[in-house]
N, C-alpha and C positions, 0 to 999 in steps of 0.2 A: 504494500500500500504506500501511496505517496501522500504528502500533505499539500492541499490545494488552498490557495489564497487568491481571490479575485474580487476587486472592488471597482465596479463600473456602474454606469447608470442602469444596466440591465441585469447585473448579478452582484449579490453581496454574499461572498463565500469566504469564511474565515476559519482557518485551522481545521479543515475538514479532511479526514482520512478517506481516500478514495481508492478503490481497487481498479483493476484493468477494465478498459472499455466501458466506463461509466458514461452515460449520456445525461447531461443536465441542461434543461431548456432555460430560456431567459426568464427574468423577473422572479428569481428565487432568493430566499434568505436562508442560508445554511451556515451554522456555526458550531464548531467544536463537537461535531458528530462524526459517525463513520458510515460509509456506504460501500457495500461489497461489489465484487466484480460483476460486470454486465447488467447493472441495475440502471433503470431509467427514472429520472426525476422530472416531472412535468412542470409547466409554467405555474407561477404564483404559489409555489410550495414553500412552507417554512419548516425547517427541521432544527430543533434547539440542541443545545449542548448536552452531551452525554447520550443522546438517542443513537440507536444502532439499527441500520438497515442492512439486511443480508444480501446474498448473491442472487442475481437474476430476478430481482423484484421489479414491479412496476408501480410507481407512485404517481397517480394521475393529478391533474391540475387542481389548484385551490385547496390543497390538503394541508392540515396543521398537525405536525408531529412534535410533541413536547418532550421535555426532559423526562427520563424514566421509561421511555418506550423502547422496547426491543422487538424488532421485526426480523424473524428468521428468514430462511432462503425460499425463493420462488413464491413469494406472497404478492397478491394483487390488491392494491388499495385504490378504490374508485375515486371519482372526482368529489371534492368538497368533504372529505372525511375529516372529522375532528377527534383528536385524542385529548382527554382531560385528566390531568394527573393529581388533582386535588378535589376530594369529594365534598369539602365544606369550605369553599373559598371565601375570603373576606379581605377588605382593605387592611384592617388592623393586623391580621395574620401576615399579610404581605409586608407591611411596614416593619413589624417587629420580627420578621423572619421566623415565625413560629408555625408556619403551615407544614403539613405532612405530605411528602411526596408519595403518591400511590402508584407504583409501577404497573405497566401494562406489557404483557407478552403476547405476541402474535406468532404462533408456531408455523413450521414449514408448510407451504402449500395452501395456506388459508386464503380466502377471498373475502374482502370487505367491500360491500356495495356502496355506491355513491350516496353521499349525504348521511352516512351512518355516524353516530356519535358513540365513542367508547369511553366509559368512565374508568377512573383509576382503580387499581387493585384487581383487575380481571386478567384472565388468560383465555385467548381464543385458540382452541385446539388445532392439532395437525389436520390439514385438509378440510377444516370447517368452512362454512359459508354464512356470512352475515348479510341479510337482505338490505336493499337500498332503504335509507331513511330509518333504520332500526336504531334504538337507543339501548346499548348493551351495558347492563348494570351487574351482570353475573357471568361467571365462567361459561364458555361454550365448549362442549365436549368435542373430542377428536371426531372429525367427519360429521359433526352435527350441523344442522341448519337452524338459524334463528331469524325471526322477522318481527316487526312491530315495535310498539312503544307501550311499555318496555318490551325489549326483545324476549320472545318465548320460543321454545322449540316448535318447528314447523313439522307437521305430520301429514303431509299431503300426498 
């Protein structure tokens, strides 16, 4: 992996570890994260410090990946997906730095549909599918499918 630093009108990339053949589109904000080989990062994506994106992933446009998120290999993240790493955010907790980081793990081969929201402290299992617009507040089983608000197992 190499360290990438780019600061232009179209890209803000600071101290990002990138693997081979990584494709990063314009209008991104990436800092102090890592991105594995052959991964594609779409336009208008933000990936915060400490986040990890595996090999051969696709992160579609307008997605927000915060600190504490680990995305394993061959994961698809649809457009406009939001990861939230604090279950009880407040201005006071932010100012006095007393908030609790709630990690999120997305395992190998999972698919996260466009517009999904993933709350902190959850794991999306290997090969699992999260439907578009779902709000995930609990773990998703390996090869499971969840849909809805809040996300529930789909048995269709």
